DOMAR-661033 format. One line per 5 residues: number of its first residue (from 1); for each residue y negated, z negated, x of C-alpha. Coordinates in nm, 3 decimals, always signed. Layout:
N
NUM = Y:Z:X | ...;
END
This chain:
170
1 = +7.175:+3.118:+1.509 | +7.254:+3.178:+1.142 | +6.961:+2.995:+0.987 | +6.619:+3.109:+0.877 | +6.405:+3.005:+1.170;
6 = +6.058:+3.077:+1.034 | +5.831:+2.865:+0.821 | +5.745:+2.971:+0.470 | +5.544:+2.840:+0.177 | +5.450:+2.922:-0.177;
11 = +5.158:+2.792:-0.378 | +5.243:+2.705:-0.737 | +4.975:+2.609:-0.987 | +5.021:+2.567:-1.361 | +5.389:+2.665:-1.317;
16 = +5.291:+3.006:-1.173 | +5.324:+3.142:-0.822 | +4.976:+3.223:-0.691 | +5.001:+3.552:-0.499 | +4.638:+3.546:-0.387;
21 = +4.393:+3.833:-0.377 | +4.587:+4.028:-0.110 | +4.939:+3.902:-0.188 | +4.994:+3.655:+0.095 | +4.878:+3.326:-0.051;
26 = +5.068:+3.035:+0.096 | +5.123:+3.185:+0.439 | +5.037:+2.855:+0.599 | +5.254:+2.935:+0.899 | +4.971:+3.137:+1.055;
31 = +4.701:+2.869:+1.028 | +4.608:+2.765:+1.382 | +4.641:+2.388:+1.444 | +4.698:+2.383:+1.823 | +4.417:+2.573:+1.997;
36 = +4.556:+2.763:+2.299 | +4.906:+2.654:+2.194 | +5.234:+2.840:+2.211 | +5.223:+3.210:+2.123 | +5.333:+3.291:+1.766;
41 = +5.527:+3.597:+1.666 | +5.212:+3.715:+1.488 | +5.042:+3.741:+1.829 | +4.804:+3.447:+1.791 | +4.841:+3.108:+1.953;
46 = +4.904:+2.762:+1.812 | +4.996:+2.862:+1.456 | +5.172:+2.606:+1.239 | +5.482:+2.829:+1.283 | +5.490:+2.738:+1.653;
51 = +5.517:+2.364:+1.584 | +5.666:+2.323:+1.235 | +5.935:+2.588:+1.197 | +6.302:+2.520:+1.261 | +6.273:+2.761:+1.551;
56 = +6.001:+2.544:+1.709 | +6.207:+2.230:+1.653 | +6.542:+2.357:+1.778 | +6.422:+2.551:+2.080 | +6.737:+2.669:+2.257;
61 = +6.964:+2.426:+2.071 | +7.187:+2.520:+1.781 | +7.103:+2.331:+1.461 | +7.414:+2.108:+1.468 | +7.383:+2.043:+1.840;
66 = +7.018:+1.936:+1.805 | +7.089:+1.694:+1.520 | +7.398:+1.553:+1.695 | +7.176:+1.477:+1.997 | +6.918:+1.324:+1.762;
71 = +7.179:+1.101:+1.602 | +7.293:+0.996:+1.950 | +6.936:+0.899:+2.036 | +6.887:+1.156:+2.315 | +6.538:+1.070:+2.451;
76 = +6.419:+1.431:+2.494 | +6.538:+1.528:+2.146 | +6.384:+1.216:+1.992 | +6.051:+1.299:+2.149 | +6.072:+1.656:+2.020;
81 = +6.159:+1.518:+1.672 | +5.866:+1.273:+1.671 | +5.627:+1.552:+1.781 | +5.768:+1.780:+1.513 | +5.720:+1.514:+1.244;
86 = +5.363:+1.457:+1.362 | +5.274:+1.827:+1.332 | +5.451:+1.845:+0.999 | +5.240:+1.548:+0.879 | +4.924:+1.714:+1.010;
91 = +5.009:+2.037:+0.826 | +5.097:+1.859:+0.504 | +4.776:+1.656:+0.523 | +4.569:+1.970:+0.574 | +4.736:+2.147:+0.282;
96 = +4.694:+1.838:+0.064 | +4.326:+1.825:+0.149 | +4.290:+2.193:+0.046 | +4.499:+2.189:-0.271 | +4.549:+1.822:-0.367;
101 = +4.888:+1.912:-0.513 | +5.247:+1.804:-0.462 | +5.425:+1.924:-0.147 | +5.798:+2.001:-0.140 | +5.985:+2.005:+0.190;
106 = +6.274:+2.245:+0.161 | +6.490:+2.483:+0.360 | +6.737:+2.362:+0.617 | +6.507:+2.074:+0.709 | +6.543:+1.907:+0.370;
111 = +6.908:+1.818:+0.427 | +6.824:+1.668:+0.768 | +6.544:+1.430:+0.658 | +6.615:+1.061:+0.616 | +6.402:+0.792:+0.455;
116 = +6.286:+0.681:+0.801 | +6.167:+1.036:+0.877 | +5.971:+1.053:+0.551 | +5.822:+0.712:+0.633 | +5.715:+0.847:+0.972;
121 = +5.551:+1.150:+0.809 | +5.370:+0.923:+0.561 | +5.253:+0.687:+0.837 | +5.112:+0.984:+1.029 | +4.937:+1.114:+0.715;
126 = +4.784:+0.770:+0.654 | +4.634:+0.782:+1.004 | +4.514:+1.144:+0.962 | +4.379:+1.137:+0.607 | +4.015:+1.053:+0.542;
131 = +4.114:+0.909:+0.204 | +4.314:+0.592:+0.141 | +4.567:+0.699:-0.117 | +4.927:+0.653:-0.214 | +5.129:+0.932:-0.053;
136 = +5.331:+1.012:-0.364 | +5.289:+1.386:-0.339 | +5.565:+1.461:-0.083 | +5.905:+1.553:-0.223 | +6.227:+1.671:-0.060;
141 = +6.407:+1.964:-0.213 | +6.748:+1.900:-0.364 | +6.843:+2.270:-0.348 | +7.165:+2.374:-0.176 | +7.159:+2.479:+0.189;
146 = +7.104:+2.848:+0.113 | +6.795:+2.789:-0.100 | +6.596:+3.056:+0.090 | +6.820:+3.323:-0.059 | +6.780:+3.169:-0.405;
151 = +6.402:+3.156:-0.358 | +6.388:+3.520:-0.256 | +6.566:+3.614:-0.578 | +6.334:+3.417:-0.810 | +6.081:+3.698:-0.881;
156 = +6.368:+3.925:-0.986 | +6.526:+3.655:-1.200 | +6.190:+3.585:-1.362 | +6.148:+3.958:-1.444 | +6.501:+3.977:-1.580;
161 = +6.450:+3.675:-1.801 | +6.125:+3.823:-1.929 | +6.322:+4.130:-2.043 | +6.176:+4.360:-1.784 | +6.406:+4.618:-1.633;
166 = +6.443:+4.611:-1.257 | +6.476:+4.963:-1.118 | +6.777:+5.006:-0.892 | +6.729:+5.183:-0.563 | +6.990:+5.410:-0.413;
END
C-alpha cells in the first residue's frame, strides 16, 4: 500500500500550532474510545487509530479496491464504511467538546468524502452531542492528494520564511 495508513492531527489556535508541554499535542489517535477493542500499534487497545485511520478502514483491501466496492454497494464494505463514519463522528464530537474549534478532515480520506458522507457524520454527531448546535465546524481539506508530505514540510517552510537558517545534515 502506498498511502499513509495512520491517523494524525494538529491543534491550531490563534494561527499557531500548539506543540503542548511535551511536544505531542494533537495525538488524538491514541485516545481510547473502544474499551477492549482492537490492539493499536502503540500497544494499547481501542485507540481512535484502530477505528478511524485509513488502515482501520481498508483492512486488507487496497484503497482503490475498497472504494470501488463501496461505489458498487458491496454490503460488507458499506457496513464497514458506516461503522467508520460513526467512529469518525464520535471522535470529532469528542474533540469538539474539548476544544470547541473547527475540525478539518484531510489526508487521503478527504478526496473520498461525498456530501452524503458528511451528512452521515453530522447526523451521528447530532445524536452524540449533548448540545443542540449547528454543525458548521467540520471542513474538508482541499489540499492535493500528497498533503501529508506538504504538512510535514510546513515547520521548515515557516522557519525559512522567518529568515531562520535550517542546518543541513550530512
